[in-house]
MARZA-249742 format. One record per residue (C-alpha): x, y, z. Coordinates in Angstrom, 1 decimal, always signed. Example, Ala and Ser with C-alpha at 12.3 -4.5 7.8 and 13.67 -1.06 7.14 Angstrom:
2
<atom c1="+12.3" c2="-4.5" c3="+7.8"/>
<atom c1="+13.7" c2="-1.1" c3="+7.1"/>
END
This chain:
177
<atom c1="+127.1" c2="+114.4" c3="+115.7"/>
<atom c1="+129.0" c2="+116.3" c3="+118.5"/>
<atom c1="+127.3" c2="+117.6" c3="+121.5"/>
<atom c1="+126.2" c2="+121.3" c3="+121.4"/>
<atom c1="+128.3" c2="+123.6" c3="+123.7"/>
<atom c1="+125.1" c2="+125.5" c3="+124.7"/>
<atom c1="+121.5" c2="+125.3" c3="+123.7"/>
<atom c1="+119.5" c2="+122.2" c3="+122.8"/>
<atom c1="+118.8" c2="+120.1" c3="+119.8"/>
<atom c1="+115.0" c2="+119.2" c3="+119.7"/>
<atom c1="+113.6" c2="+116.2" c3="+117.2"/>
<atom c1="+109.8" c2="+115.6" c3="+117.7"/>
<atom c1="+109.9" c2="+117.5" c3="+120.9"/>
<atom c1="+112.7" c2="+115.5" c3="+122.4"/>
<atom c1="+116.1" c2="+116.7" c3="+123.3"/>
<atom c1="+118.8" c2="+114.6" c3="+121.5"/>
<atom c1="+121.6" c2="+115.2" c3="+123.8"/>
<atom c1="+119.4" c2="+114.2" c3="+126.9"/>
<atom c1="+119.1" c2="+110.6" c3="+125.4"/>
<atom c1="+121.7" c2="+108.0" c3="+126.2"/>
<atom c1="+124.3" c2="+107.6" c3="+123.4"/>
<atom c1="+122.8" c2="+104.3" c3="+122.0"/>
<atom c1="+119.4" c2="+106.1" c3="+121.8"/>
<atom c1="+120.9" c2="+109.0" c3="+120.0"/>
<atom c1="+122.5" c2="+106.7" c3="+117.5"/>
<atom c1="+119.3" c2="+105.0" c3="+116.8"/>
<atom c1="+117.5" c2="+108.4" c3="+116.2"/>
<atom c1="+120.2" c2="+109.3" c3="+113.8"/>
<atom c1="+120.1" c2="+106.0" c3="+112.1"/>
<atom c1="+116.2" c2="+106.0" c3="+111.8"/>
<atom c1="+115.3" c2="+109.7" c3="+111.3"/>
<atom c1="+118.3" c2="+111.7" c3="+110.0"/>
<atom c1="+120.1" c2="+111.6" c3="+106.8"/>
<atom c1="+123.4" c2="+113.1" c3="+106.3"/>
<atom c1="+124.8" c2="+114.6" c3="+102.9"/>
<atom c1="+128.5" c2="+115.5" c3="+103.4"/>
<atom c1="+130.7" c2="+117.7" c3="+101.2"/>
<atom c1="+133.2" c2="+115.2" c3="+101.0"/>
<atom c1="+130.6" c2="+112.4" c3="+100.2"/>
<atom c1="+132.3" c2="+110.1" c3="+102.7"/>
<atom c1="+132.0" c2="+107.0" c3="+100.5"/>
<atom c1="+133.9" c2="+103.8" c3="+101.2"/>
<atom c1="+136.4" c2="+103.8" c3="+98.4"/>
<atom c1="+136.8" c2="+100.1" c3="+98.2"/>
<atom c1="+133.1" c2="+99.4" c3="+98.0"/>
<atom c1="+130.9" c2="+99.6" c3="+94.9"/>
<atom c1="+128.1" c2="+102.1" c3="+94.5"/>
<atom c1="+125.4" c2="+99.6" c3="+95.6"/>
<atom c1="+127.4" c2="+98.4" c3="+98.7"/>
<atom c1="+127.9" c2="+102.1" c3="+99.7"/>
<atom c1="+124.2" c2="+102.5" c3="+99.4"/>
<atom c1="+123.6" c2="+99.1" c3="+101.5"/>
<atom c1="+125.7" c2="+100.5" c3="+104.5"/>
<atom c1="+123.0" c2="+102.2" c3="+106.5"/>
<atom c1="+120.5" c2="+99.3" c3="+105.6"/>
<atom c1="+123.1" c2="+96.8" c3="+107.0"/>
<atom c1="+123.4" c2="+98.9" c3="+110.2"/>
<atom c1="+119.6" c2="+99.0" c3="+110.5"/>
<atom c1="+119.6" c2="+95.1" c3="+110.1"/>
<atom c1="+117.6" c2="+94.9" c3="+106.9"/>
<atom c1="+117.6" c2="+91.6" c3="+105.2"/>
<atom c1="+120.2" c2="+91.2" c3="+102.3"/>
<atom c1="+117.5" c2="+90.8" c3="+99.8"/>
<atom c1="+115.8" c2="+94.0" c3="+101.1"/>
<atom c1="+119.3" c2="+96.0" c3="+101.1"/>
<atom c1="+120.0" c2="+95.1" c3="+97.6"/>
<atom c1="+116.6" c2="+96.0" c3="+96.3"/>
<atom c1="+116.5" c2="+99.1" c3="+98.1"/>
<atom c1="+120.0" c2="+100.2" c3="+97.1"/>
<atom c1="+119.3" c2="+99.3" c3="+93.3"/>
<atom c1="+115.9" c2="+101.3" c3="+93.4"/>
<atom c1="+117.6" c2="+104.5" c3="+94.8"/>
<atom c1="+120.7" c2="+104.3" c3="+92.4"/>
<atom c1="+118.1" c2="+103.9" c3="+89.6"/>
<atom c1="+116.0" c2="+106.7" c3="+90.8"/>
<atom c1="+119.0" c2="+109.0" c3="+90.7"/>
<atom c1="+120.1" c2="+107.9" c3="+87.4"/>
<atom c1="+122.9" c2="+105.6" c3="+88.0"/>
<atom c1="+121.4" c2="+102.2" c3="+87.3"/>
<atom c1="+124.1" c2="+101.5" c3="+85.1"/>
<atom c1="+127.1" c2="+102.2" c3="+87.7"/>
<atom c1="+125.9" c2="+99.9" c3="+90.5"/>
<atom c1="+129.2" c2="+97.9" c3="+90.6"/>
<atom c1="+131.4" c2="+101.0" c3="+90.2"/>
<atom c1="+133.6" c2="+101.9" c3="+93.1"/>
<atom c1="+133.8" c2="+105.6" c3="+93.9"/>
<atom c1="+137.2" c2="+106.2" c3="+92.1"/>
<atom c1="+135.5" c2="+105.0" c3="+88.9"/>
<atom c1="+132.8" c2="+107.6" c3="+89.3"/>
<atom c1="+132.8" c2="+111.2" c3="+88.4"/>
<atom c1="+132.5" c2="+113.7" c3="+91.3"/>
<atom c1="+128.9" c2="+114.3" c3="+90.4"/>
<atom c1="+128.1" c2="+110.6" c3="+90.3"/>
<atom c1="+129.8" c2="+110.1" c3="+93.6"/>
<atom c1="+127.6" c2="+112.9" c3="+95.1"/>
<atom c1="+124.5" c2="+111.0" c3="+93.6"/>
<atom c1="+125.5" c2="+107.6" c3="+95.4"/>
<atom c1="+125.9" c2="+109.8" c3="+98.8"/>
<atom c1="+122.3" c2="+111.1" c3="+98.1"/>
<atom c1="+121.0" c2="+107.5" c3="+97.4"/>
<atom c1="+122.9" c2="+106.4" c3="+100.6"/>
<atom c1="+121.4" c2="+109.1" c3="+102.7"/>
<atom c1="+117.8" c2="+108.2" c3="+101.6"/>
<atom c1="+118.4" c2="+104.5" c3="+102.1"/>
<atom c1="+116.5" c2="+104.6" c3="+105.5"/>
<atom c1="+113.9" c2="+107.1" c3="+104.3"/>
<atom c1="+114.9" c2="+109.8" c3="+106.7"/>
<atom c1="+112.4" c2="+112.5" c3="+108.0"/>
<atom c1="+115.2" c2="+115.0" c3="+108.2"/>
<atom c1="+118.1" c2="+115.8" c3="+105.8"/>
<atom c1="+121.2" c2="+117.6" c3="+107.1"/>
<atom c1="+123.3" c2="+118.7" c3="+104.1"/>
<atom c1="+126.8" c2="+120.1" c3="+104.3"/>
<atom c1="+127.7" c2="+122.1" c3="+101.2"/>
<atom c1="+126.1" c2="+119.4" c3="+98.9"/>
<atom c1="+127.1" c2="+121.4" c3="+95.8"/>
<atom c1="+130.5" c2="+122.6" c3="+97.1"/>
<atom c1="+132.5" c2="+120.5" c3="+94.7"/>
<atom c1="+130.3" c2="+120.3" c3="+91.7"/>
<atom c1="+130.0" c2="+121.9" c3="+88.4"/>
<atom c1="+127.1" c2="+124.1" c3="+87.8"/>
<atom c1="+124.8" c2="+121.6" c3="+85.9"/>
<atom c1="+125.4" c2="+118.9" c3="+88.6"/>
<atom c1="+124.9" c2="+121.5" c3="+91.5"/>
<atom c1="+121.4" c2="+122.4" c3="+89.9"/>
<atom c1="+120.6" c2="+118.7" c3="+89.8"/>
<atom c1="+121.3" c2="+118.1" c3="+93.4"/>
<atom c1="+119.4" c2="+121.5" c3="+94.3"/>
<atom c1="+116.4" c2="+120.3" c3="+92.5"/>
<atom c1="+116.6" c2="+116.8" c3="+94.0"/>
<atom c1="+116.8" c2="+118.1" c3="+97.6"/>
<atom c1="+114.0" c2="+120.7" c3="+96.8"/>
<atom c1="+111.8" c2="+117.6" c3="+95.2"/>
<atom c1="+112.4" c2="+115.8" c3="+98.6"/>
<atom c1="+111.3" c2="+118.8" c3="+100.6"/>
<atom c1="+108.2" c2="+118.9" c3="+98.5"/>
<atom c1="+107.6" c2="+115.3" c3="+99.5"/>
<atom c1="+107.5" c2="+116.3" c3="+103.3"/>
<atom c1="+111.1" c2="+116.0" c3="+104.3"/>
<atom c1="+112.9" c2="+118.6" c3="+106.3"/>
<atom c1="+116.2" c2="+119.7" c3="+104.5"/>
<atom c1="+118.6" c2="+121.8" c3="+106.6"/>
<atom c1="+121.5" c2="+122.8" c3="+104.2"/>
<atom c1="+124.8" c2="+124.7" c3="+105.1"/>
<atom c1="+126.0" c2="+126.3" c3="+101.9"/>
<atom c1="+127.9" c2="+129.2" c3="+100.4"/>
<atom c1="+126.1" c2="+128.7" c3="+97.2"/>
<atom c1="+123.7" c2="+131.3" c3="+96.6"/>
<atom c1="+121.8" c2="+129.6" c3="+94.0"/>
<atom c1="+121.1" c2="+126.6" c3="+96.4"/>
<atom c1="+120.4" c2="+129.1" c3="+99.2"/>
<atom c1="+117.7" c2="+130.9" c3="+97.0"/>
<atom c1="+115.6" c2="+127.6" c3="+96.7"/>
<atom c1="+115.1" c2="+127.6" c3="+100.5"/>
<atom c1="+111.9" c2="+128.4" c3="+102.2"/>
<atom c1="+113.9" c2="+129.9" c3="+105.1"/>
<atom c1="+117.4" c2="+131.2" c3="+105.2"/>
<atom c1="+119.5" c2="+132.1" c3="+108.2"/>
<atom c1="+122.8" c2="+133.9" c3="+107.7"/>
<atom c1="+125.4" c2="+133.1" c3="+110.5"/>
<atom c1="+128.3" c2="+135.2" c3="+111.5"/>
<atom c1="+130.7" c2="+134.1" c3="+114.4"/>
<atom c1="+128.1" c2="+131.4" c3="+115.5"/>
<atom c1="+125.2" c2="+133.9" c3="+115.8"/>
<atom c1="+122.3" c2="+134.4" c3="+113.4"/>
<atom c1="+122.9" c2="+137.8" c3="+111.7"/>
<atom c1="+119.9" c2="+138.0" c3="+109.5"/>
<atom c1="+116.8" c2="+136.0" c3="+108.5"/>
<atom c1="+114.7" c2="+135.5" c3="+105.5"/>
<atom c1="+111.4" c2="+134.1" c3="+106.8"/>
<atom c1="+109.2" c2="+131.9" c3="+104.6"/>
<atom c1="+107.4" c2="+133.7" c3="+102.3"/>
<atom c1="+109.2" c2="+136.9" c3="+102.7"/>
<atom c1="+110.3" c2="+137.0" c3="+98.8"/>
<atom c1="+110.4" c2="+134.7" c3="+96.0"/>
<atom c1="+113.0" c2="+133.7" c3="+93.6"/>
<atom c1="+110.9" c2="+131.6" c3="+91.2"/>
END
């Protein structure tokens, strides 16, 4: 979301930060899904309303917003929690609402910031598998993590130290299955 201090961010061959701010916002809204470590759910909105937010911003019709949000929440196992607000949900359920919200606009690229950082091991494993499944469906998943179990699912791993790539595991270098 911030402009890089050096280098470029390319998506589909276009430098995002050479685009006007409105075009950059449109690309983020239409092509990039974000999963935040702190979930960033609106506390006074229900689960379904939180998932509807990106659809509202995309100017989807009310009926389409509700149908899409309900479908996504059912897909992640929260069909019985549609009307619950974040404080009424467990941490793992809040993370799944955040995942459903991220998927609302069917992004091509998923940026995940420590998506398992606040979760118990069982819920962490569910989230890792969910992201792995999305990758298998053709979505690009870029994840920042300190969780070695999550990292080991990656096709490619970059280790960063002081903002510089210090090591890399290229795709196919070794397997963890």
